[in-house]
C-alpha positions in Angstrom: 152.5 8.3 83.2 151.1 6.0 85.8 151.8 6.5 89.7 154.9 5.9 90.7 156.2 5.4 87.4 159.8 6.6 87.7 163.1 6.1 86.1 162.6 5.7 82.2 166.3 5.2 81.2 166.1 4.4 77.8 163.5 4.4 75.0 164.9 3.0 71.9 162.8 2.8 68.3 163.6 1.4 65.5 161.8 2.1 62.1 159.6 4.8 63.6 157.8 7.9 63.0 156.7 11.1 66.0 153.8 12.4 66.6 153.9 16.0 66.6 152.4 18.0 69.7 152.3 21.1 70.8 150.4 23.7 73.1 147.2 25.1 72.4 144.2 27.3 74.3 140.9 26.8 72.6 139.2 27.1 76.0 137.3 30.5 76.1 138.1 33.6 78.2 136.6 33.6 81.7 133.0 35.2 81.4 131.5 38.1 82.4 129.4 39.1 84.7 128.9 42.8 84.5 125.6 42.2 82.8 124.0 39.7 85.3 120.2 40.4 86.5 119.2 40.4 89.7 117.6 38.7 91.6 119.3 35.4 90.4 117.4 33.2 88.9 116.7 29.5 90.1 118.2 26.7 88.1 116.4 23.4 86.7 118.9 21.4 84.4 117.1 18.5 82.8 119.0 16.3 81.3 117.6 13.0 79.1 119.3 9.6 78.6 120.1 8.4 75.5 117.5 10.7 73.6 117.8 11.1 69.6 118.3 14.2 68.1 114.9 13.9 66.0 112.7 12.5 68.6 111.2 15.4 70.3 108.2 17.0 68.5 110.1 20.4 68.4 112.6 18.5 66.6 110.9 17.0 63.9 109.5 13.6 65.9 106.2 12.0 66.2 106.5 11.3 70.1 104.1 13.2 71.8 106.4 15.7 74.4 103.9 18.6 74.6 105.6 20.5 77.8 108.9 20.5 75.9 107.6 21.5 72.4 105.8 24.4 74.8 109.3 25.4 76.3 110.5 25.7 73.2 108.1 27.9 71.4 108.7 30.6 74.2 112.2 30.0 74.6 115.5 29.3 72.5 116.3 26.3 71.2 119.8 25.2 69.9 120.2 23.0 67.2 123.6 22.4 67.5 124.9 21.7 71.1 127.4 18.9 71.5 128.0 16.6 74.1 130.8 13.6 75.0 129.2 11.2 73.4 128.6 8.9 75.8 126.9 9.0 79.3 129.6 9.0 82.2 132.1 11.4 80.0 129.1 13.9 79.4 127.7 13.9 82.4 131.5 14.9 84.0 131.7 17.6 81.4 128.2 18.9 82.5 129.0 19.0 86.1 132.3 19.9 86.0 132.8 22.6 82.7 136.3 20.8 81.7 136.8 18.0 79.1 135.8 14.6 80.6 139.6 13.2 80.0 140.4 16.7 82.9 137.2 15.3 85.3 138.4 11.9 85.8 136.0 10.3 83.1 138.0 9.5 79.4 136.0 6.5 79.5 133.2 4.8 81.3 134.6 4.1 84.5 136.6 6.6 87.2 135.8 9.3 89.9 135.4 13.0 89.6 138.8 14.3 89.9 140.0 16.4 93.3 141.3 18.9 90.1 137.7 19.6 88.9 134.8 21.3 90.9 131.2 20.2 90.2 128.0 22.7 90.0 127.1 22.7 93.0 130.0 23.3 94.5 130.7 26.1 92.4 126.9 27.6 93.6 126.6 27.1 97.0 129.4 29.7 98.1 127.2 31.9 95.8 124.0 31.5 98.0 122.4 28.4 95.9 120.6 25.3 97.9 121.6 22.6 95.4 119.4 19.5 94.9 119.7 16.1 92.5 117.4 13.9 91.2 118.0 10.5 88.8 120.9 9.2 87.7 124.5 9.6 88.8 126.8 7.1 87.2 130.1 9.2 88.3 131.2 6.6 90.9 129.8 6.0 94.5 132.7 7.3 95.5 132.6 10.5 94.9 128.6 10.8 94.8 126.4 13.3 94.7 126.2 14.8 98.3 130.2 14.4 98.6 130.9 16.6 95.4 128.1 19.2 96.6 124.6 18.5 96.4 122.5 19.3 99.3 120.3 16.2 99.1 119.7 13.4 96.7 117.5 10.5 95.3 118.1 8.1 92.6 120.5 6.1 91.2 124.3 6.1 91.6 124.8 3.4 88.6 124.3 3.9 84.9 120.9 1.8 84.3 118.2 -0.9 86.1 114.8 -1.2 85.7 111.8 1.5 86.0 109.8 -0.5 88.2 111.8 -1.8 90.9 112.8 0.6 93.9 114.9 -1.7 95.7 118.3 -2.1 95.8 118.8 0.4 93.0 117.2 3.6 93.7 119.1 5.9 97.1 118.0 8.8 99.2 121.0 10.2 100.4 121.4 11.5 103.2 119.5 8.4 104.2 118.1 9.7 107.2 116.2 12.2 105.4 112.2 12.2 104.2 111.4 9.4 101.8 109.0 8.6 99.8 107.0 5.4 100.1 105.3 4.2 97.0 102.7 0.9 97.3 103.6 -2.6 95.2 103.4 -1.7 91.3 103.0 2.4 91.8 107.1 2.9 91.3 108.0 4.2 88.2 111.1 5.8 88.0 110.4 8.5 85.9 107.2 9.5 87.8 109.1 9.1 91.0 111.6 11.7 90.0 109.1 13.9 89.2 107.7 13.5 92.7 111.2 14.0 94.1 111.7 17.1 92.2 108.7 18.8 93.4 109.8 18.1 97.1 113.1 19.2 96.5 112.1 22.7 95.2 109.4 23.1 97.7 112.6 22.4 100.1 114.5 25.2 98.3 111.4 27.8 98.5 111.3 27.5 101.7 114.9 28.1 102.6 114.6 31.5 101.3 117.4 31.0 98.7 117.8 30.2 95.0 118.1 26.6 94.4 119.9 24.9 91.7 118.0 21.3 90.9 119.9 18.5 88.7 116.9 16.5 87.0 118.8 13.7 85.4 116.5 11.5 84.0 117.4 7.6 83.1 114.5 7.8 80.2 115.4 6.7 77.8 117.9 4.7 78.3 117.5 0.7 78.7 116.5 -1.2 80.0 113.1 0.3 78.2 109.9 0.1 80.5 106.9 2.0 80.4 103.1 1.0 81.0 100.9 -0.7 78.6 98.9 1.9 78.1 101.7 4.7 77.2 102.9 1.9 74.9 99.5 1.0 73.1 99.1 4.8 71.6 102.6 4.3 69.3 102.5 0.6 68.4 100.0 0.5 65.6 102.0 3.7 64.1 105.5 2.2 64.1 104.2 -1.2 63.0 102.6 0.2 60.2 105.4 2.7 59.1 108.5 0.9 59.9 112.1 3.1 60.5 111.9 3.9 56.9 108.8 6.0 56.7 109.8 7.4 60.1 112.9 9.0 58.7 111.1 10.4 55.6 108.5 12.0 57.9 110.6 13.4 60.8 112.7 14.6 57.7 110.0 16.8 56.3 108.5 18.1 59.4 112.3 19.1 60.6 112.5 20.9 57.1 109.4 22.8 57.6 110.7 23.9 61.6 113.5 25.4 59.8 116.1 22.9 61.8 118.2 21.6 58.4 118.3 22.9 54.9 115.8 22.4 52.8 117.4 20.6 50.0 118.8 17.9 52.4 118.4 14.3 51.3 117.5 11.7 53.1 121.0 9.4 53.6 121.3 6.0 53.6 120.5 4.0 57.2 123.9 3.9 58.8 125.7 1.2 59.5 129.1 0.6 61.1 131.0 -2.1 59.8 130.8 -6.1 61.3 134.2 -5.4 62.4 133.6 -2.5 64.6 133.3 -4.8 67.7 133.9 -3.2 71.0 134.8 -6.2 73.1 134.7 -4.4 76.5 131.0 -3.4 76.3 129.9 -6.5 74.4 127.6 -4.7 71.5 128.3 -4.7 67.6 126.3 -3.0 65.2 125.8 -5.3 62.5 123.0 -4.8 60.4 120.8 -2.1 59.6 117.9 -3.6 57.0 115.3 -2.0 55.0 111.8 -2.2 57.0 110.5 -4.1 54.2 112.5 -6.6 54.3 111.8 -8.1 57.7 108.9 -10.7 58.5 105.8 -10.3 59.9 106.8 -11.5 63.6 109.9 -9.6 63.4 108.4 -6.1 62.5 105.7 -6.9 65.3 108.6 -6.9 67.8 110.4 -4.4 66.6 107.3 -2.3 66.6 106.4 -3.1 70.0 110.3 -2.2 71.3 109.9 1.8 69.6 106.5 1.9 71.1 108.3 1.4 74.6 111.0 4.1 73.8 108.4 6.4 72.8 106.4 6.2 75.8 109.5 6.0 77.9 110.1 9.5 76.5 106.4 11.0 76.4 106.4 9.9 80.7 109.6 11.9 80.8 107.8 15.2 79.1 105.1 14.3 81.2 106.6 14.8 84.5 109.0 17.8 83.1 105.5 19.2 82.9 104.3 18.4 86.5 107.6 20.8 87.3 107.0 23.5 85.2 103.3 23.5 86.2 104.1 23.1 90.1 106.8 25.9 89.7 104.2 28.1 88.0 101.8 27.9 90.8 104.4 28.5 93.3 104.9 31.8 91.3 108.5 30.8 90.3 108.2 29.8 86.7 109.4 33.5 85.4 112.6 33.2 87.4 113.6 29.6 86.7 116.4 29.2 84.0 115.3 26.1 82.7 118.3 24.2 80.0 117.1 20.4 78.8 119.3 18.5 76.6 120.2 14.7 76.1 123.7 13.2 77.3 124.4 11.7 73.6 122.7 10.6 70.7 120.3 8.1 70.2 121.9 4.5 71.8 122.2 1.4 68.7 123.9 -0.9 71.8 122.7 -4.4 72.4 122.6 -7.0 75.0 124.4 -4.7 77.0 124.0 -6.5 80.0 125.2 -9.3 79.2 122.1 -11.2 78.5 123.6 -13.4 75.6 121.8 -16.7 76.5 119.6 -17.5 73.8 116.8 -18.6 75.9 117.2 -15.8 78.0 114.2 -13.6 78.3 116.0 -10.1 77.6 118.2 -11.4 74.9 118.2 -8.5 72.5 119.5 -8.9 69.0 119.8 -6.3 66.3 117.2 -5.6 63.5 118.9 -8.1 60.6 119.1 -11.0 63.5 117.0 -14.2 63.5 113.9 -13.4 64.9 114.0 -14.0 68.8 110.9 -12.9 71.0 111.7 -11.7 74.5 109.6 -12.4 77.3 107.1 -10.3 78.8 105.3 -7.3 77.3 107.6 -4.7 79.1 111.1 -6.5 79.3 112.8 -4.9 76.3 116.0 -4.0 77.1 116.8 -2.2 73.7 115.4 -0.9 70.6 118.2 -2.0 68.2 120.2 -0.1 65.8 117.6 0.4 63.2 115.7 2.5 65.3 118.3 4.2 66.6 119.0 5.0 62.8 115.8 6.8 62.8 115.9 8.5 66.2 119.2 10.3 64.9 117.4 11.6 61.8 118.9 12.9 59.9 122.3 12.6 61.4 125.2 10.1 61.2 125.4 7.2 63.5 124.9 7.3 67.0 125.9 6.8 71.1 129.9 6.2 71.1 130.6 8.2 67.9 131.4 12.1 67.2 129.5 11.4 64.1 126.6 13.7 64.6 123.8 11.5 65.3 126.3 10.4 68.4 127.4 13.5 70.0 124.9 16.2 68.9 121.6 17.6 70.8 119.1 20.0 71.0 119.5 22.3 73.8 116.2 24.3 75.2 116.8 27.4 76.7 113.7 28.5 79.0 113.7 31.7 81.0 110.6 33.9 80.9 112.5 37.1 82.5 115.8 36.4 81.6 115.7 35.4 77.7 116.0 38.2 75.5 115.7 36.5 72.0 112.4 35.9 70.2 109.9 33.7 71.4 110.6 30.6 69.6 113.5 31.4 68.4 115.7 28.6 66.6 120.0 29.0 67.0 122.5 27.0 64.6 125.2 28.1 67.2 127.5 25.5 68.1 127.8 24.9 71.9 129.1 22.4 74.3 128.4 20.5 77.3 130.8 22.5 78.8 129.4 26.0 78.6 126.8 24.8 81.3 129.5 25.5 84.3 130.4 28.8 82.4 126.8 30.2 81.6 125.9 29.8 85.2 128.5 31.3 86.9 127.6 34.2 84.3 123.9 33.8 85.3 123.9 33.0 89.2 127.0 35.7 90.0 129.4 32.6 91.1 132.8 32.7 90.8 135.1 29.7 89.7 138.3 28.8 91.7 141.3 28.2 91.6 141.8 26.2 94.6 139.0 23.7 96.2 139.4 21.4 99.6 143.4 21.9 98.9 143.3 21.1 95.1 144.7 23.2 92.3 141.5 23.5 89.8 141.7 22.9 86.3 140.8 26.2 84.7 137.0 25.7 82.8 137.1 25.1 79.4 133.5 26.0 78.5 131.9 29.2 77.2 129.4 31.2 78.4 125.9 31.3 76.5 124.5 34.4 78.6 125.3 36.4 75.4 123.1 34.6 73.7 120.7 34.2 76.0 120.9 38.3 76.0 120.3 38.2 72.4 123.8 40.0 72.5 126.2 38.4 69.9 127.4 34.9 68.8 130.1 32.9 70.2 133.3 32.1 68.2 135.7 28.8 68.9 137.0 26.0 68.3 135.3 22.6 69.6 137.1 19.1 70.3 135.4 16.2 71.2 137.1 12.3 71.9 135.5 9.1 73.0 136.7 5.7 72.6 139.5 7.0 70.1 136.4 8.3 68.1 136.8 12.0 67.7 136.4 15.7 66.0 137.4 18.9 65.9 134.9 21.7 64.5 135.5 25.1 63.3 132.7 27.1 62.1 131.0 25.5 59.5 133.9 23.0 59.0 134.2 19.5 61.1 136.6 16.8 60.6 135.5 13.5 62.4 137.1 10.3 62.5 135.9 6.6 64.0 138.9 5.1 66.0 141.3 3.6 64.0 140.4 5.3 60.7 141.8 8.7 58.7 139.8 12.0 59.3 136.6 12.7 56.8 136.0 16.3 56.6 132.6 18.2 56.2 130.8 21.5 55.4 128.0 21.2 57.7 126.4 24.5 56.5 125.0 22.2 53.5 125.6 18.4 54.8 124.8 18.4 58.3 124.2 14.7 57.7 128.2 14.0 56.4 127.7 12.5 53.3 130.0 14.2 51.8 133.7 13.7 52.7 135.4 16.5 51.3 139.0 15.7 52.7 140.4 15.2 49.7 139.4 18.3 48.5 140.7 20.3 51.4 144.0 18.8 52.3 145.1 22.3 53.8 142.1 22.3 55.9 142.7 19.1 57.0 145.6 19.6 58.0 145.1 22.8 60.2 142.3 21.2 61.5 143.9 17.7 62.6 146.8 20.0 64.0 144.3 21.8 66.3 142.8 18.5 67.4 146.2 17.2 68.3 147.1 20.5 70.6 143.5 20.1 72.3 144.7 16.5 72.7 147.8 16.8 74.7 146.4 20.5 76.3 143.5 18.4 77.9 144.7 14.9 78.8 143.4 13.2 75.9 147.1 12.1 74.9 150.5 12.4 77.2 151.4 16.0 77.5 154.8 14.6 77.0 154.2 12.4 73.9 156.4 9.7 73.7 158.0 9.2 69.8 154.9 6.3 68.6 156.1 3.4 66.6 154.4 2.8 62.9 153.4 -0.5 63.9 151.1 -1.3 61.5 151.8 -4.6 59.1 155.4 -4.4 61.3 157.2 -7.1 63.5 157.2 -5.9 67.0 159.7 -6.6 69.8 159.3 -4.9 73.3 161.4 -5.2 76.3 161.9 -3.8 79.5 162.7 -4.1 83.3 159.7 -4.1 85.9 159.7 -4.1 89.2 155.8 -3.9 90.1 154.3 -2.8 93.4 150.6 -3.7 92.5 149.2 -6.9 90.9 147.5 -5.2 88.3 148.1 -2.6 86.0 149.5 -1.6 82.1 153.0 -2.0 81.6 152.8 -0.6 78.0 150.4 0.3 75.8 149.9 1.3 72.3 146.5 1.3 70.2 142.7 0.9 71.0 140.1 -1.7 71.8 140.0 -2.0 67.8 144.3 -2.3 67.0 147.0 -2.3 69.1 149.2 -3.9 71.5 149.6 -4.3 75.5 151.9 -5.7 78.2 150.4 -5.6 81.5 149.9 -7.8 84.8 146.9 -9.6 85.9 147.1 -11.1 89.0 150.7 -10.2 89.1 150.9 -12.3 85.9 152.2 -10.9 82.8 150.2 -11.3 79.8 151.3 -10.2 76.1 148.1 -8.8 74.2 147.2 -7.7 70.8 144.1 -6.0 69.0 142.9 -7.0 65.7 140.1 -5.0 64.1 138.2 -5.3 67.9 139.1 -9.0 68.5 141.3 -9.3 71.8 144.4 -12.2 71.5 146.6 -12.5 74.3 149.2 -14.9 75.8 150.0 -15.1 79.7 152.6 -16.2 81.8 151.4 -19.2 84.2 153.5 -18.5 87.1 154.2 -15.1 89.3 157.4 -13.7 88.7 159.6 -12.4 90.8 159.8 -8.7 92.3 161.9 -7.7 89.8 161.8 -9.1 86.2 162.9 -8.5 82.6 160.0 -8.7 80.2 160.3 -9.7 76.4 157.6 -10.2 74.2 157.4 -10.4 70.7 155.1 -11.1 67.3 156.9 -11.5 64.2 155.3 -11.9 60.5 155.0 -15.8 61.0 151.6 -14.9 62.8 153.8 -16.2 66.0 153.4 -14.4 69.5 156.3 -14.7 72.1 156.2 -13.8 76.0 159.8 -14.2 77.6 160.7 -13.6 81.7 164.2 -12.9 82.2 164.8 -14.7 79.2 163.2 -18.0 79.4 160.1 -18.5 77.0 156.5 -18.8 79.4 154.0 -18.6 76.4 153.8 -18.8 73.0 151.1 -19.0 70.1 149.9 -18.1 66.7 148.3 -15.1 66.0 146.0 -14.0 63.0 148.3 -11.6 62.0 150.1 -8.6 62.3 148.4 -5.4 63.1 146.5 -4.2 59.9 146.1 -0.6 61.3 148.4 2.0 62.8 146.2 3.3 65.6 145.8 7.1 66.4 146.2 5.9 70.5 149.3 7.2 71.2 152.5 4.9 73.0 152.1 4.7 77.2 154.3 3.7 79.8 152.8 2.7 83.2 149.3 3.2 81.9 146.5 2.8 78.9 145.3 6.4 78.4 143.0 5.8 76.0 140.5 2.8 75.4 141.6 -0.5 76.6 144.0 -2.7 74.0 143.9 -5.6 76.5 141.6 -6.8 79.0 141.1 -4.3 81.4 139.2 -0.9 82.1 141.6 1.9 80.7 143.8 3.3 82.6 144.5 0.8 84.5 147.9 2.4 86.1 150.5 0.2 87.5 152.2 1.1 90.8 156.0 0.1 90.6 159.1 0.9 88.4 159.4 0.4 84.8 162.9 0.7 83.1 164.7 0.2 80.3 162.0 0.1 77.8 162.9 -0.8 74.0 161.1 -1.4 71.2 161.8 -2.2 67.7 159.5 -2.5 65.1 160.5 -3.7 61.2 
């Protein structure tokens, strides 16, 4: 419930069903550190941004990534490692070892919770110096140095130009040494390599083990790279297109042993037209065959993919610089390296709001009419067609809980500590929260129960140290949720759904591409796994721990009444549903708004005046498509809507905040300060 929300004296539902919820403990036990090997290793944690499952050479890709390929060849490659589907949530889980909802980032905005501890906050008491280079993206209020890092250089936000240092890239502490670059010399990926070397040198001089979190903004949009590297790939992508690239990648993946030998190439993944995320401004509308495109459109799209590939190659090149430096310092043998991506390939378009047709940065989907972008290096994104190729052979992309959105390769390398056969490929499922548990195990650190006067949420991850030591596999249940997209995996079985959709069931041992839905053949398994997900979701704050009875609102008249005494001008009074389907009452500029979502489209009516300090709200949506909003018995807004809410949303009813994706024109959870009383909801 939202801050200061109290005294819910009456909640009445007519014709409603209840969500059965209970608690379960899916989290693993605390790691056993009895086998930690001295000396404690240095730790290099490398995170790529929006890198697709098959982009690396060691994963079947044609992009030149020799340094990462070499680490995989002499290290351990996990091909079924999961993330949290999006930049912020994944980074929050990676740094804290708890699910994003527990860490303060169920969506794209928030602050790291005081009830979560970060990797540097845990490793520093164990004697580590801690450094960060790259993309933070977890709010400026809880910046890297505030949350435990000794030094930081990089970007606090989510994305910007690779070419322009000011005002986007920051040195913290501000009075510490900062490199100077001549005009035209700055390129963020190279600069991140520079500062990585500086911080490693600093850590070595300190005489302590060090932890370096190297979080590239490559290959996140806007896609920028030097022309010479782009030109290495442009003819290749123009000649083959995404359909042939997908086929070639799958052949190589089979030879590498990454996917089953009999796996067939799936149709190109397409998200239905009506799935539009209004908040972030993207829609995956089309995904046509490459050969159906006109020549000028092919040339434009081939160059975009070439820029993407060039950005990935340069990232690998800088990883090679770091590895070379460690070897020259005689630190490579005792440095454990982890490499992964924060989510799957990105099919977003026009996320920056450049939506004017004459904008040089206007970005279109593969099936749109041809629109050229300005300048050889001004590309924002590469579109859904190439994202589909980057995900080969997996389904969908970033945002979604299907394999293409949340599955990443994890490369682990440690010359003196890794006991598996060099080049081993593991099908062991893992999750991004496991990094915290693993480093506690390897570094001899202790996870606290309290920090800075706050009780700390128990960590959720499982230590990968037994895999690194070649001792045993790890059995557990994995659950993920982002924007209502959700999954639960137990062994070979995976239950998955898009926001507002029914569950799908897949046997990943034979169908990693999620092509054959088995839910109707195994209804008991669907029931069992969905119960596991609901219990996890309640325990981890995905849904309220004391879940309110949730009305069945699909194709129903809805009437909502309540008494409100707000203490803030903004906030959600109540909401049920998601950014796809649902309804909400909220304040904006102190004015009440009644909003509904129908297949992603927002319809809202608003009061024109600010009510008093306490007022009674009445909102109604009827079968005649009429929306009505009244304050203290007087109608203040009335308008025709497109219809009733057509689909029962999975997002539950919440009062005082919107606990999952936003129904209305706000950023969830958007809590309201004040009191909300005498809530009455009737559906019929």
